[in-house]
PyMOL commands that place a pseudoatom at each C-alpha (Angstrom):
pseudoatom trace, name=CA, resn=MET, resi=1, chain=A, elem=C, hetatm=0, pos=[0.200, -0.165, 0.301]
pseudoatom trace, name=CA, resn=PRO, resi=2, chain=A, elem=C, hetatm=0, pos=[1.478, 3.364, -0.927]
pseudoatom trace, name=CA, resn=GLY, resi=3, chain=A, elem=C, hetatm=0, pos=[2.177, 5.862, 1.340]
pseudoatom trace, name=CA, resn=VAL, resi=4, chain=A, elem=C, hetatm=0, pos=[3.765, 9.259, 2.075]
pseudoatom trace, name=CA, resn=ILE, resi=5, chain=A, elem=C, hetatm=0, pos=[5.643, 10.094, 5.243]
pseudoatom trace, name=CA, resn=ALA, resi=6, chain=A, elem=C, hetatm=0, pos=[6.659, 13.255, 6.744]
pseudoatom trace, name=CA, resn=VAL, resi=7, chain=A, elem=C, hetatm=0, pos=[9.129, 13.482, 9.367]
pseudoatom trace, name=CA, resn=ASN, resi=8, chain=A, elem=C, hetatm=0, pos=[10.789, 16.716, 10.456]
pseudoatom trace, name=CA, resn=GLY, resi=9, chain=A, elem=C, hetatm=0, pos=[11.001, 18.254, 6.936]
pseudoatom trace, name=CA, resn=THR, resi=10, chain=A, elem=C, hetatm=0, pos=[11.984, 14.972, 5.244]
pseudoatom trace, name=CA, resn=LEU, resi=11, chain=A, elem=C, hetatm=0, pos=[9.356, 13.562, 2.804]
pseudoatom trace, name=CA, resn=ALA, resi=12, chain=A, elem=C, hetatm=0, pos=[9.719, 9.730, 2.102]
pseudoatom trace, name=CA, resn=VAL, resi=13, chain=A, elem=C, hetatm=0, pos=[7.422, 8.010, -0.842]
pseudoatom trace, name=CA, resn=THR, resi=14, chain=A, elem=C, hetatm=0, pos=[6.656, 4.475, 0.006]
pseudoatom trace, name=CA, resn=GLY, resi=15, chain=A, elem=C, hetatm=0, pos=[5.040, 1.781, -1.947]
pseudoatom trace, name=CA, resn=THR, resi=16, chain=A, elem=C, hetatm=0, pos=[4.889, 1.063, -5.781]
pseudoatom trace, name=CA, resn=ALA, resi=17, chain=A, elem=C, hetatm=0, pos=[2.543, 3.799, -7.010]
pseudoatom trace, name=CA, resn=VAL, resi=18, chain=A, elem=C, hetatm=0, pos=[2.245, 7.423, -6.040]
pseudoatom trace, name=CA, resn=MET, resi=19, chain=A, elem=C, hetatm=0, pos=[-0.608, 9.486, -6.703]
pseudoatom trace, name=CA, resn=THR, resi=20, chain=A, elem=C, hetatm=0, pos=[0.725, 12.819, -7.993]
pseudoatom trace, name=CA, resn=LYS, resi=21, chain=A, elem=C, hetatm=0, pos=[-2.299, 15.059, -7.433]
pseudoatom trace, name=CA, resn=GLY, resi=22, chain=A, elem=C, hetatm=0, pos=[-1.340, 14.403, -3.302]
pseudoatom trace, name=CA, resn=ILE, resi=23, chain=A, elem=C, hetatm=0, pos=[2.497, 15.083, -4.264]
pseudoatom trace, name=CA, resn=ASN, resi=24, chain=A, elem=C, hetatm=0, pos=[1.711, 18.143, -6.370]
pseudoatom trace, name=CA, resn=ASP, resi=25, chain=A, elem=C, hetatm=0, pos=[-0.493, 19.734, -3.735]
pseudoatom trace, name=CA, resn=LEU, resi=26, chain=A, elem=C, hetatm=0, pos=[1.940, 19.071, -1.399]
pseudoatom trace, name=CA, resn=VAL, resi=27, chain=A, elem=C, hetatm=0, pos=[4.631, 21.243, -3.758]
pseudoatom trace, name=CA, resn=ASN, resi=28, chain=A, elem=C, hetatm=0, pos=[2.211, 23.936, -4.134]
pseudoatom trace, name=CA, resn=GLY, resi=29, chain=A, elem=C, hetatm=0, pos=[1.131, 24.592, -0.754]
pseudoatom trace, name=CA, resn=VAL, resi=30, chain=A, elem=C, hetatm=0, pos=[-2.507, 23.150, -0.739]
pseudoatom trace, name=CA, resn=THR, resi=31, chain=A, elem=C, hetatm=0, pos=[-4.339, 21.675, 2.064]
pseudoatom trace, name=CA, resn=THR, resi=32, chain=A, elem=C, hetatm=0, pos=[-6.799, 19.529, 1.677]
pseudoatom trace, name=CA, resn=THR, resi=33, chain=A, elem=C, hetatm=0, pos=[-9.789, 18.636, 4.276]
pseudoatom trace, name=CA, resn=GLN, resi=34, chain=A, elem=C, hetatm=0, pos=[-11.998, 15.537, 3.587]
pseudoatom trace, name=CA, resn=PHE, resi=35, chain=A, elem=C, hetatm=0, pos=[-14.701, 15.614, 5.735]
pseudoatom trace, name=CA, resn=ASN, resi=36, chain=A, elem=C, hetatm=0, pos=[-15.621, 11.917, 6.828]
pseudoatom trace, name=CA, resn=ASN, resi=37, chain=A, elem=C, hetatm=0, pos=[-19.801, 12.457, 6.657]
pseudoatom trace, name=CA, resn=GLY, resi=38, chain=A, elem=C, hetatm=0, pos=[-20.745, 12.203, 2.992]
pseudoatom trace, name=CA, resn=ASP, resi=39, chain=A, elem=C, hetatm=0, pos=[-22.764, 15.441, 3.164]
pseudoatom trace, name=CA, resn=ARG, resi=40, chain=A, elem=C, hetatm=0, pos=[-20.238, 17.858, 3.506]
pseudoatom trace, name=CA, resn=PRO, resi=41, chain=A, elem=C, hetatm=0, pos=[-17.894, 18.223, 0.108]
pseudoatom trace, name=CA, resn=GLU, resi=42, chain=A, elem=C, hetatm=0, pos=[-13.678, 17.823, 0.153]
pseudoatom trace, name=CA, resn=SER, resi=43, chain=A, elem=C, hetatm=0, pos=[-12.687, 21.420, 0.654]
pseudoatom trace, name=CA, resn=ARG, resi=44, chain=A, elem=C, hetatm=0, pos=[-9.232, 22.573, -0.424]
pseudoatom trace, name=CA, resn=THR, resi=45, chain=A, elem=C, hetatm=0, pos=[-7.286, 25.806, 0.628]
pseudoatom trace, name=CA, resn=PHE, resi=46, chain=A, elem=C, hetatm=0, pos=[-4.987, 27.819, -1.727]
pseudoatom trace, name=CA, resn=ALA, resi=47, chain=A, elem=C, hetatm=0, pos=[-4.068, 30.312, 0.282]
pseudoatom trace, name=CA, resn=LYS, resi=48, chain=A, elem=C, hetatm=0, pos=[-3.705, 30.739, 4.095]
pseudoatom trace, name=CA, resn=GLY, resi=49, chain=A, elem=C, hetatm=0, pos=[-2.919, 34.085, 6.080]
pseudoatom trace, name=CA, resn=ILE, resi=50, chain=A, elem=C, hetatm=0, pos=[-3.091, 36.531, 3.554]
pseudoatom trace, name=CA, resn=GLU, resi=51, chain=A, elem=C, hetatm=0, pos=[-2.910, 39.305, 5.671]
pseudoatom trace, name=CA, resn=GLY, resi=52, chain=A, elem=C, hetatm=0, pos=[-5.316, 42.282, 5.258]
pseudoatom trace, name=CA, resn=LYS, resi=53, chain=A, elem=C, hetatm=0, pos=[-7.744, 44.503, 7.105]
pseudoatom trace, name=CA, resn=TYR, resi=54, chain=A, elem=C, hetatm=0, pos=[-11.592, 44.051, 7.295]
pseudoatom trace, name=CA, resn=ASN, resi=55, chain=A, elem=C, hetatm=0, pos=[-13.886, 46.820, 8.818]
pseudoatom trace, name=CA, resn=GLY, resi=56, chain=A, elem=C, hetatm=0, pos=[-10.558, 48.359, 10.342]
pseudoatom trace, name=CA, resn=LYS, resi=57, chain=A, elem=C, hetatm=0, pos=[-9.470, 45.437, 11.903]
pseudoatom trace, name=CA, resn=LYS, resi=58, chain=A, elem=C, hetatm=0, pos=[-6.356, 43.251, 11.146]
pseudoatom trace, name=CA, resn=VAL, resi=59, chain=A, elem=C, hetatm=0, pos=[-7.668, 39.720, 9.873]
pseudoatom trace, name=CA, resn=HIS, resi=60, chain=A, elem=C, hetatm=0, pos=[-5.923, 36.667, 7.696]
pseudoatom trace, name=CA, resn=TYR, resi=61, chain=A, elem=C, hetatm=0, pos=[-7.827, 35.901, 4.677]
pseudoatom trace, name=CA, resn=ARG, resi=62, chain=A, elem=C, hetatm=0, pos=[-7.731, 32.266, 2.980]
pseudoatom trace, name=CA, resn=VAL, resi=63, chain=A, elem=C, hetatm=0, pos=[-8.732, 31.300, -0.222]
pseudoatom trace, name=CA, resn=ASP, resi=64, chain=A, elem=C, hetatm=0, pos=[-10.890, 28.035, -0.618]
pseudoatom trace, name=CA, resn=ALA, resi=65, chain=A, elem=C, hetatm=0, pos=[-12.208, 25.554, -3.286]
pseudoatom trace, name=CA, resn=GLU, resi=66, chain=A, elem=C, hetatm=0, pos=[-15.070, 23.355, -2.583]
pseudoatom trace, name=CA, resn=PRO, resi=67, chain=A, elem=C, hetatm=0, pos=[-14.554, 20.970, -5.871]
pseudoatom trace, name=CA, resn=GLN, resi=68, chain=A, elem=C, hetatm=0, pos=[-18.270, 19.217, -5.385]
pseudoatom trace, name=CA, resn=GLY, resi=69, chain=A, elem=C, hetatm=0, pos=[-19.997, 21.859, -4.435]
pseudoatom trace, name=CA, resn=LYS, resi=70, chain=A, elem=C, hetatm=0, pos=[-18.339, 24.177, -7.263]
pseudoatom trace, name=CA, resn=LYS, resi=71, chain=A, elem=C, hetatm=0, pos=[-18.068, 26.729, -4.884]
pseudoatom trace, name=CA, resn=LEU, resi=72, chain=A, elem=C, hetatm=0, pos=[-14.763, 29.440, -4.715]
pseudoatom trace, name=CA, resn=GLN, resi=73, chain=A, elem=C, hetatm=0, pos=[-14.536, 31.705, -1.538]
pseudoatom trace, name=CA, resn=ILE, resi=74, chain=A, elem=C, hetatm=0, pos=[-12.326, 33.967, -0.027]
pseudoatom trace, name=CA, resn=GLN, resi=75, chain=A, elem=C, hetatm=0, pos=[-13.058, 33.844, 3.833]
pseudoatom trace, name=CA, resn=CYS, resi=76, chain=A, elem=C, hetatm=0, pos=[-11.369, 35.138, 7.003]
pseudoatom trace, name=CA, resn=ASN, resi=77, chain=A, elem=C, hetatm=0, pos=[-9.633, 32.805, 9.175]
pseudoatom trace, name=CA, resn=GLU, resi=78, chain=A, elem=C, hetatm=0, pos=[-10.705, 34.668, 11.961]
pseudoatom trace, name=CA, resn=ASN, resi=79, chain=A, elem=C, hetatm=0, pos=[-14.257, 34.122, 11.638]
pseudoatom trace, name=CA, resn=LYS, resi=80, chain=A, elem=C, hetatm=0, pos=[-16.351, 33.192, 8.783]
pseudoatom trace, name=CA, resn=VAL, resi=81, chain=A, elem=C, hetatm=0, pos=[-17.723, 36.677, 8.241]
pseudoatom trace, name=CA, resn=PRO, resi=82, chain=A, elem=C, hetatm=0, pos=[-17.246, 38.206, 5.639]
pseudoatom trace, name=CA, resn=ASP, resi=83, chain=A, elem=C, hetatm=0, pos=[-17.716, 35.141, 3.501]
pseudoatom trace, name=CA, resn=PHE, resi=84, chain=A, elem=C, hetatm=0, pos=[-17.424, 36.387, -0.806]
pseudoatom trace, name=CA, resn=ARG, resi=85, chain=A, elem=C, hetatm=0, pos=[-18.061, 33.743, -3.285]
pseudoatom trace, name=CA, resn=LEU, resi=86, chain=A, elem=C, hetatm=0, pos=[-16.733, 34.798, -6.340]
pseudoatom trace, name=CA, resn=LYS, resi=87, chain=A, elem=C, hetatm=0, pos=[-17.447, 33.421, -10.039]
pseudoatom trace, name=CA, resn=TYR, resi=88, chain=A, elem=C, hetatm=0, pos=[-14.491, 30.933, -10.897]
pseudoatom trace, name=CA, resn=GLU, resi=89, chain=A, elem=C, hetatm=0, pos=[-16.154, 30.121, -14.587]
pseudoatom trace, name=CA, resn=LYS, resi=90, chain=A, elem=C, hetatm=0, pos=[-14.818, 33.820, -15.522]
pseudoatom trace, name=CA, resn=ILE, resi=91, chain=A, elem=C, hetatm=0, pos=[-11.385, 33.416, -13.971]
pseudoatom trace, name=CA, resn=ASN, resi=92, chain=A, elem=C, hetatm=0, pos=[-8.743, 32.404, -17.113]
pseudoatom trace, name=CA, resn=SER, resi=93, chain=A, elem=C, hetatm=0, pos=[-5.953, 34.379, -15.696]
pseudoatom trace, name=CA, resn=ILE, resi=94, chain=A, elem=C, hetatm=0, pos=[-4.541, 36.057, -12.842]
pseudoatom trace, name=CA, resn=LYS, resi=95, chain=A, elem=C, hetatm=0, pos=[-5.844, 39.559, -14.532]
pseudoatom trace, name=CA, resn=ASP, resi=96, chain=A, elem=C, hetatm=0, pos=[-9.404, 38.115, -14.372]
pseudoatom trace, name=CA, resn=ALA, resi=97, chain=A, elem=C, hetatm=0, pos=[-8.641, 37.104, -10.376]
pseudoatom trace, name=CA, resn=ILE, resi=98, chain=A, elem=C, hetatm=0, pos=[-7.754, 40.543, -9.494]
pseudoatom trace, name=CA, resn=GLU, resi=99, chain=A, elem=C, hetatm=0, pos=[-10.842, 41.758, -11.096]
pseudoatom trace, name=CA, resn=GLN, resi=100, chain=A, elem=C, hetatm=0, pos=[-13.220, 39.052, -9.490]
pseudoatom trace, name=CA, resn=ILE, resi=101, chain=A, elem=C, hetatm=0, pos=[-11.922, 39.950, -5.866]
pseudoatom trace, name=CA, resn=PRO, resi=102, chain=A, elem=C, hetatm=0, pos=[-14.200, 42.098, -4.320]
pseudoatom trace, name=CA, resn=LYS, resi=103, chain=A, elem=C, hetatm=0, pos=[-13.702, 45.534, -3.842]
pseudoatom trace, name=CA, resn=ALA, resi=104, chain=A, elem=C, hetatm=0, pos=[-14.185, 45.438, 0.028]
pseudoatom trace, name=CA, resn=VAL, resi=105, chain=A, elem=C, hetatm=0, pos=[-11.203, 43.118, -0.139]
pseudoatom trace, name=CA, resn=LYS, resi=106, chain=A, elem=C, hetatm=0, pos=[-8.813, 44.769, -2.709]
pseudoatom trace, name=CA, resn=LYS, resi=107, chain=A, elem=C, hetatm=0, pos=[-8.838, 47.818, -0.840]
pseudoatom trace, name=CA, resn=ASN, resi=108, chain=A, elem=C, hetatm=0, pos=[-7.476, 46.790, 1.987]
pseudoatom trace, name=CA, resn=LEU, resi=109, chain=A, elem=C, hetatm=0, pos=[-4.720, 44.717, 0.999]
pseudoatom trace, name=CA, resn=THR, resi=110, chain=A, elem=C, hetatm=0, pos=[-1.082, 45.818, 0.025]
pseudoatom trace, name=CA, resn=GLN, resi=111, chain=A, elem=C, hetatm=0, pos=[-0.449, 45.494, -3.545]
pseudoatom trace, name=CA, resn=GLY, resi=112, chain=A, elem=C, hetatm=0, pos=[2.015, 42.763, -2.974]
pseudoatom trace, name=CA, resn=LYS, resi=113, chain=A, elem=C, hetatm=0, pos=[-0.937, 40.866, -0.885]
pseudoatom trace, name=CA, resn=LEU, resi=114, chain=A, elem=C, hetatm=0, pos=[-3.287, 41.307, -3.651]
pseudoatom trace, name=CA, resn=GLN, resi=115, chain=A, elem=C, hetatm=0, pos=[-1.087, 39.507, -6.180]
pseudoatom trace, name=CA, resn=ASP, resi=116, chain=A, elem=C, hetatm=0, pos=[-0.329, 36.736, -3.769]
pseudoatom trace, name=CA, resn=MET, resi=117, chain=A, elem=C, hetatm=0, pos=[-4.496, 36.564, -3.120]
pseudoatom trace, name=CA, resn=ALA, resi=118, chain=A, elem=C, hetatm=0, pos=[-4.854, 37.009, -7.127]
pseudoatom trace, name=CA, resn=LYS, resi=119, chain=A, elem=C, hetatm=0, pos=[-2.498, 33.686, -7.464]
pseudoatom trace, name=CA, resn=ALA, resi=120, chain=A, elem=C, hetatm=0, pos=[-4.288, 31.506, -4.886]
pseudoatom trace, name=CA, resn=VAL, resi=121, chain=A, elem=C, hetatm=0, pos=[-7.332, 32.800, -6.502]
pseudoatom trace, name=CA, resn=TYR, resi=122, chain=A, elem=C, hetatm=0, pos=[-6.230, 31.726, -10.166]
pseudoatom trace, name=CA, resn=ARG, resi=123, chain=A, elem=C, hetatm=0, pos=[-5.258, 28.190, -8.641]
pseudoatom trace, name=CA, resn=ALA, resi=124, chain=A, elem=C, hetatm=0, pos=[-8.462, 27.534, -7.265]
pseudoatom trace, name=CA, resn=ALA, resi=125, chain=A, elem=C, hetatm=0, pos=[-10.665, 28.769, -10.383]
pseudoatom trace, name=CA, resn=GLN, resi=126, chain=A, elem=C, hetatm=0, pos=[-8.356, 26.302, -12.427]
pseudoatom trace, name=CA, resn=SER, resi=127, chain=A, elem=C, hetatm=0, pos=[-8.737, 23.396, -9.950]
pseudoatom trace, name=CA, resn=LEU, resi=128, chain=A, elem=C, hetatm=0, pos=[-12.608, 23.553, -10.288]
pseudoatom trace, name=CA, resn=LYS, resi=129, chain=A, elem=C, hetatm=0, pos=[-12.479, 23.748, -14.329]
for i in range(1, 129): cmd.bond("trace and resi %d" % i, "trace and resi %d" % (i + 1))
show_as sticks, trace
zoom trace
């Protein structure tokens, strides 16, 4: 039975077959959460800890995609509000991703953090197509 073992920063692959999706997710920093009950979809986080502000308070945004529910969203790590849903079908480039990011989020990010978020949104949108 193949497996991946990570100990103190060392990655070892065991077995005869390797699932490349899992390895690519590790390399690209994607976090996958699989819920045990069948009524909740798998959720993938493409960016975590993008620092910005919301309502004058410092927050950390994250970009999530739910493949089974076909949802792409930006949320705050501190709480579930705000929860911005994006139209992943319209995102074909990083420029499109920037246009889809809500103004309430864009105005509270530095240019560098906006680029980081746009790249994550683009990767998330591509995973849903």
